[in-house]
C-alpha distance (Angstrom), angle and dihedral (degrees) to the residues before:
residue distance angle dihedral
M1 . . .
G2 3.81 . .
E3 3.82 92.1 .
V4 3.82 91.6 51.3
L5 3.80 90.2 49.0
L6 3.81 95.1 52.7
I7 3.81 95.7 41.0
A8 3.82 92.5 48.2
L9 3.81 91.3 48.1
A10 3.83 92.6 50.0
V11 3.83 92.6 47.8
L12 3.80 93.8 48.1
I13 3.82 92.8 48.4
V14 3.83 90.8 49.5
L15 3.82 88.5 50.8
N16 3.82 87.1 56.0
V17 3.81 94.4 -117.9
P18 3.85 109.2 163.5
I19 3.79 108.7 -87.4
A20 3.82 96.2 -118.6
F21 3.81 91.9 53.1
S22 3.81 91.0 43.3
I23 3.79 90.9 56.2
G24 3.81 95.3 43.1
A25 3.81 94.7 45.0
A26 3.82 92.0 47.3
A27 3.82 90.3 52.3
A28 3.81 91.7 47.8
L29 3.84 92.3 48.6
A30 3.80 91.8 49.2
I31 3.82 91.9 52.5
W32 3.82 91.7 43.8
F33 3.81 91.5 53.2
N34 3.80 90.1 47.5
G35 3.80 89.9 57.9
R36 3.81 95.0 -168.3
I37 3.81 98.5 80.5
P38 3.84 120.9 67.2
L39 3.80 115.0 -116.0
F40 3.82 92.8 -127.1
V41 3.82 86.6 76.2
V42 3.82 87.3 78.8
T43 3.81 93.9 60.6
Q44 3.80 91.0 38.4
K45 3.80 91.8 56.6
M46 3.80 91.0 43.0
F47 3.79 92.6 58.0
T48 3.81 91.6 42.1
G49 3.81 89.8 52.7
M50 3.80 92.7 51.9
D51 3.81 95.1 42.6
S52 3.80 96.2 93.9
F53 3.79 130.4 120.6
A54 3.81 90.4 -148.8
L55 3.82 91.3 59.2
L56 3.81 90.1 64.4
A57 3.81 86.5 78.0
I58 3.81 90.7 72.6
P59 3.83 100.2 62.1
L60 3.80 91.6 34.8
F61 3.81 93.8 55.1
M62 3.81 89.0 46.8
I63 3.80 91.1 53.0
A64 3.82 91.2 47.8
G65 3.81 90.8 51.3
V66 3.81 93.4 51.9
L67 3.81 92.2 46.0
M68 3.79 92.3 50.3
E69 3.80 91.5 49.1
R70 3.82 93.3 51.0
G71 3.78 93.0 41.0
G72 3.82 92.5 65.9
I73 3.80 98.4 -101.3
S74 3.82 97.1 124.0
R75 3.82 92.7 53.0
R76 3.81 92.0 51.5
L77 3.81 92.4 46.2
I78 3.80 89.0 53.5
L79 3.80 90.3 50.9
L80 3.81 89.9 51.6
A81 3.81 91.2 47.2
K82 3.81 90.8 52.2
N83 3.78 90.6 54.7
C84 3.81 91.9 46.7
V85 3.80 93.3 52.8
G86 3.79 102.3 36.6
N87 3.78 129.2 -167.3
I88 3.84 102.9 -35.5
Y89 3.78 135.7 130.1
G90 3.79 107.6 -65.7
G91 3.80 90.0 9.0
L92 3.80 95.9 150.7
G93 3.81 90.5 43.9
I94 3.78 91.3 52.8
V95 3.81 88.7 46.2
T96 3.81 88.1 55.1
I97 3.81 90.9 54.9
L98 3.81 94.5 42.8
A99 3.81 92.7 47.5
S100 3.81 89.3 48.3
M101 3.80 89.3 54.2
F102 3.82 90.3 50.4
F103 3.80 91.7 48.3
S104 3.82 91.7 45.6
A105 3.79 87.4 62.9
I106 3.81 87.2 59.3
S107 3.79 108.1 36.6
G108 3.82 106.0 32.9
S109 3.81 88.3 -151.4
A110 3.81 129.1 103.8
P111 3.84 98.4 -155.5
A112 3.83 90.4 47.1
T113 3.81 89.3 52.1
V114 3.81 91.6 51.1
V115 3.82 91.5 51.2
A116 3.81 96.6 43.3
I117 3.81 96.8 47.1
G118 3.80 101.1 24.6
S119 3.80 94.7 54.0
I120 3.81 88.5 60.9
M121 3.80 102.9 31.6
I122 3.83 102.0 42.4
P123 3.85 93.2 61.9
A124 3.82 90.0 41.9
M125 3.81 92.5 53.4
I126 3.81 92.7 46.3
R127 3.82 91.6 50.1
D128 3.78 87.8 52.2
G129 3.80 93.7 55.4
Y130 3.80 102.2 -93.3
D131 3.81 117.6 143.4
P132 3.85 107.9 -101.4
K133 3.84 90.1 -133.4
F134 3.79 90.1 55.4
A135 3.81 92.9 46.3
V136 3.82 95.0 50.8
A137 3.82 93.3 45.5
L138 3.80 91.8 48.6
A139 3.82 92.7 52.0
A140 3.81 89.8 50.2
A141 3.81 92.7 49.2
A142 3.81 94.5 44.5
G143 3.80 90.4 54.3
T144 3.82 92.1 64.8
T145 3.81 89.0 81.7
G146 3.82 87.2 68.4
F147 3.81 90.8 77.9
V148 3.82 95.6 46.7
I149 3.82 109.5 36.7
P150 3.83 108.1 76.0
P151 2.95 138.2 -72.7
S152 3.82 82.7 51.2
I153 3.80 117.1 171.4
P154 3.85 93.6 -152.0
L155 3.82 89.6 51.5
V156 3.82 88.3 54.6
T157 3.82 89.1 50.2
Y158 3.81 91.0 48.4
G159 3.80 92.8 48.3
I160 3.80 91.9 52.1
T161 3.81 94.2 43.2
M162 3.81 95.2 46.9
N163 3.81 97.4 33.3
A164 3.83 89.4 -120.8
S165 3.81 127.6 148.0
I166 3.81 108.5 -88.0
G167 3.81 89.5 -160.3
K168 3.82 91.0 57.0
L169 3.79 91.2 45.2
F170 3.81 90.8 52.0
A171 3.81 90.9 49.1
G172 3.80 90.9 46.3
G173 3.80 91.9 53.3
I174 3.81 95.4 56.7
V175 3.82 100.0 78.4
P176 3.84 96.6 39.4
G177 3.81 89.5 48.8
I178 3.80 91.0 51.5
L179 3.83 90.6 46.2
M180 3.79 89.9 52.3
G181 3.80 90.9 51.2
L182 3.81 95.7 45.7
S183 3.80 93.5 46.5
M184 3.81 91.4 51.3
M185 3.82 89.6 48.2
L186 3.81 89.1 55.6
V187 3.81 91.8 50.7
C188 3.81 90.6 46.1
Y189 3.82 92.0 50.8
L190 3.81 93.1 49.4
I191 3.81 93.2 48.3
C192 3.82 93.0 45.8
R193 3.81 92.7 46.8
K194 3.80 89.3 53.0
K195 3.82 92.5 47.7
G196 3.80 95.5 39.2
Y197 3.81 97.2 -119.2
K198 3.78 108.0 164.7
S199 3.79 129.1 152.6
R200 3.79 114.3 -95.8
N201 3.80 97.7 179.1
F202 3.78 102.9 43.7
E203 3.80 114.8 158.7
K204 3.75 112.1 -166.8
L205 3.79 123.7 -161.2
R206 3.74 125.5 -167.5
P207 3.83 106.9 -81.6
L208 3.80 92.6 -121.3
A209 3.81 91.5 50.9
A210 3.83 91.6 51.9
L211 3.79 90.9 46.2
K212 3.80 91.6 49.5
E213 3.82 91.1 51.0
A214 3.82 91.9 52.9
S215 3.81 98.1 35.0
W216 3.81 95.8 102.5
G217 3.79 90.6 52.6
I218 3.80 93.1 46.8
M219 3.79 90.1 52.6
M220 3.81 90.4 60.7
P221 3.85 97.5 76.9
V222 3.80 89.8 36.8
I223 3.82 90.5 58.2
I224 3.83 93.8 42.3
L225 3.81 98.4 46.4
G226 3.80 95.1 32.7
G227 3.80 90.6 52.4
I228 3.81 93.0 49.3
Y229 3.80 96.9 45.5
G230 3.79 92.1 39.8
G231 3.79 90.0 56.1
F232 3.80 94.2 -120.3
F233 3.80 94.5 123.6
T234 3.79 143.4 -4.3
P235 3.84 122.5 -104.8
T236 3.81 89.1 -99.1
E237 3.80 92.4 51.3
A238 3.81 88.3 45.6
A239 3.81 88.8 57.0
A240 3.81 90.2 53.2
V241 3.81 90.6 48.8
A242 3.82 88.6 50.1
C243 3.81 90.6 54.9
V244 3.79 93.6 50.5
Y245 3.81 92.2 44.3
S246 3.82 94.2 48.9
L247 3.81 91.1 47.2
F248 3.82 91.1 50.3
V249 3.82 93.8 47.8
G250 3.80 94.0 46.7
L251 3.80 95.0 46.5
F252 3.80 104.4 36.0
I253 3.83 109.6 17.6
Y254 3.80 106.7 37.8
K255 3.82 92.5 15.7
E256 3.81 91.4 -153.0
L257 3.80 93.6 117.7
T258 3.80 122.3 76.7
W259 3.79 126.6 -163.0
K260 3.80 87.6 -110.2
D261 3.81 90.5 54.9
A262 3.79 90.2 46.2
F263 3.80 93.6 55.2
K264 3.81 90.0 45.5
S265 3.81 88.3 52.1
F266 3.80 90.4 56.6
G267 3.80 89.5 54.7
D268 3.80 93.5 45.8
A269 3.80 91.3 51.6
A270 3.81 92.7 45.0
V271 3.82 94.0 66.0
P272 3.85 98.5 59.0
A273 3.82 90.3 36.2
A274 3.82 90.7 54.4
M275 3.80 89.7 49.4
V276 3.80 92.4 53.7
M277 3.81 92.6 44.8
M278 3.81 90.7 49.6
I279 3.79 89.7 53.3
I280 3.80 90.9 48.8
G281 3.81 92.4 49.3
C282 3.81 94.8 48.0
A283 3.81 91.1 44.2
A284 3.81 90.0 54.3
S285 3.81 91.1 61.2
M286 3.80 90.6 45.7
S287 3.81 91.6 47.8
W288 3.81 90.1 53.4
I289 3.80 91.1 54.3
M290 3.81 92.1 46.7
T291 3.79 90.9 50.6
T292 3.82 94.5 48.5
Q293 3.82 89.8 48.3
Q294 3.85 90.9 47.2
I295 3.81 91.4 -127.1
P296 3.85 94.2 149.3
V297 3.82 89.8 51.7
K298 3.82 91.8 51.0
I299 3.81 92.6 47.7
T300 3.81 90.7 47.4
T301 3.79 91.5 51.3
F302 3.80 90.8 50.1
M303 3.80 95.8 47.1
T304 3.80 95.8 44.0
G305 3.79 86.5 53.7
L306 3.80 90.2 60.4
T307 3.80 95.8 63.9
D308 3.78 143.5 -10.4
S309 3.81 93.1 -151.5
T310 3.81 117.2 105.1
A311 3.82 91.1 -154.4
V312 3.81 92.3 53.7
M313 3.81 91.9 45.4
L314 3.81 90.5 52.1
L315 3.81 88.7 51.9
I316 3.82 91.1 50.5
L317 3.82 91.9 48.8
N318 3.81 90.7 48.2
I319 3.80 91.5 52.4
I320 3.82 91.1 49.2
L321 3.80 90.9 49.5
L322 3.82 94.2 46.4
I323 3.81 90.1 53.2
T324 3.81 91.1 44.9
G325 3.81 90.9 50.4
C326 3.79 89.4 58.4
L327 3.81 91.6 54.6
M328 3.79 109.4 30.9
E329 3.82 142.3 49.8
V330 3.81 111.4 -100.2
N331 3.81 100.0 -118.2
A332 3.81 91.5 44.8
A333 3.81 90.6 51.5
V334 3.82 91.3 50.2
I335 3.80 92.7 50.3
L336 3.80 94.8 45.4
L337 3.81 100.6 41.0
G338 3.81 100.7 32.0
P339 3.83 97.6 74.5
I340 3.82 90.3 43.2
M341 3.80 93.6 51.8
L342 3.83 97.4 41.3
P343 3.85 95.2 80.9
I344 3.82 88.9 49.1
L345 3.81 90.9 52.4
L346 3.80 91.0 50.7
Q347 3.82 91.6 46.3
F348 3.81 92.1 54.2
G349 3.81 96.9 36.9
I350 3.82 94.5 -115.1
D351 3.80 112.8 158.9
P352 3.84 109.1 -116.3
V353 3.83 90.8 -142.4
H354 3.82 91.4 52.9
F355 3.78 91.4 46.7
G356 3.80 92.0 45.1
V357 3.81 92.5 62.1
V358 3.82 91.0 42.0
M359 3.81 89.0 51.8
I360 3.80 93.8 51.0
V361 3.82 92.6 47.0
N362 3.82 88.1 51.3
L363 3.77 92.1 51.2
A364 3.82 91.7 43.0
I365 3.82 88.2 58.7
G366 3.80 85.8 55.4
L367 3.81 87.5 64.3
L368 3.82 86.6 74.6
T369 3.80 97.5 45.9
P370 3.81 126.7 80.1
P371 2.96 144.4 -97.3
M372 3.84 91.2 39.9
G373 3.82 99.4 20.6
I374 3.81 96.9 142.3
N375 3.82 93.6 179.0
L376 3.80 90.4 53.0
F377 3.80 92.2 53.8
V378 3.80 94.2 43.6
A379 3.82 94.0 48.7
N380 3.81 92.4 43.1
G381 3.82 88.6 51.7
L382 3.81 88.6 60.9
R383 3.82 89.7 59.3
K384 3.80 108.8 25.5
D385 3.82 94.4 175.7
V386 3.83 90.6 70.2
P387 3.85 111.6 89.7
F388 3.80 111.9 -116.7
K389 3.83 93.1 -130.4
D390 3.82 90.1 56.7
V391 3.80 90.3 54.7
I392 3.82 90.1 53.1
V393 3.82 92.3 49.2
N394 3.81 92.3 49.8
C395 3.81 90.6 49.9
M396 3.82 92.6 59.7
P397 3.84 97.7 89.1
Y398 3.82 90.1 51.6
L399 3.81 91.2 47.5
A400 3.81 89.4 52.7
I401 3.81 94.7 51.7
L402 3.82 92.1 44.0
M403 3.80 88.7 54.4
L404 3.82 89.0 55.6
V405 3.81 90.1 51.2
L406 3.81 88.8 49.4
L407 3.82 91.5 53.4
A408 3.81 90.6 48.6
I409 3.80 95.5 52.3
T410 3.82 91.4 42.1
Y411 3.79 96.5 55.9
F412 3.80 99.1 29.9
P413 3.84 102.4 53.5
S414 3.81 92.3 175.6
I415 3.84 88.4 75.1
I416 3.80 86.3 69.5
L417 3.79 104.9 23.5
S418 3.83 98.4 49.1
A419 3.80 92.1 66.9
A420 3.83 92.9 33.8
N421 3.81 93.0 55.8
L422 3.81 92.7 41.0
L423 3.81 98.9 47.7
G424 3.80 103.8 18.8
């Protein structure tokens, strides 16, 4: 049954069948070929897998992100970022990265970050003389922080799948997310200095005025993370608080959100949330089959036979994850590979919280690599006249620096665990 499951999954993915349906159909085929287990087990395990209070955080954070974007938060965060950076080489590019980091601490989603910030900053950079290829690639790269800086939706998925502390995972993602942002800023500055990109239309406000404008948006991650680490509410309850807060700010503080927009936001967030939940449900049935067939145990035995070095095993796992990130949606990859890799982590004494952040950074890099490359497609969709291959080429320097960050957090666990153990 295990062989049928894996072969069917591989064939369906190659045929470009949506990942949720690939997983569900592979599980159903495996049970059908077995003949001794009723097919209704597939749907039973699907509903069991989705029946979790913690999973409510995923759609709630998505709703909060959409509400904050439509309520005028992203525009004010960009204004603040401009006044933080000033008029330097690559100023608008660095603003794009900094604003993406701010928005990541609100939305928890990389594609949402690309849309919210890129839709404003790509035209602004082009008007200021930046090459459109450079602008689109930068927006795509900057959005990767959306899956690492908390509240990260993939970190929630990992915590639930691996039974790890979501609070510790959130804390562990702070420093790597900041490192990703700072390293990309350095690359952006060096490229822009070489090409002579410097803002020609910079409008500077007084720092306090810019901070006041964006203060309600900045308070969002403070409330979410402060509430979780202070023990006032769980990550799921924090997501609900984020929704109420973002609705209040958009309607009554900035007054840029109408009730009509709010209801439309719920619908817009429901589509990606349903996709993720469908993947989780189908993966639950597949996970049950893999467990009963002892597939994780067999894979663990094979991989532990390759090496007894923790450093080498981490390298092998990173390579597997980098390849997976090129081919598979992030949440699906977490759900499928997490249970398989957990016994290996325990065998080699690798902290699941440390590995969780490393895993998400790996898969976030996959957002910039075809054929999956969601950030590439989303950013390119904002400027359709830019050839897709040119976007990929211009992303290469950011991919290189992100790989260096990945190596650093892989082999220096304290980068992740110091904050995780302190705050989580």
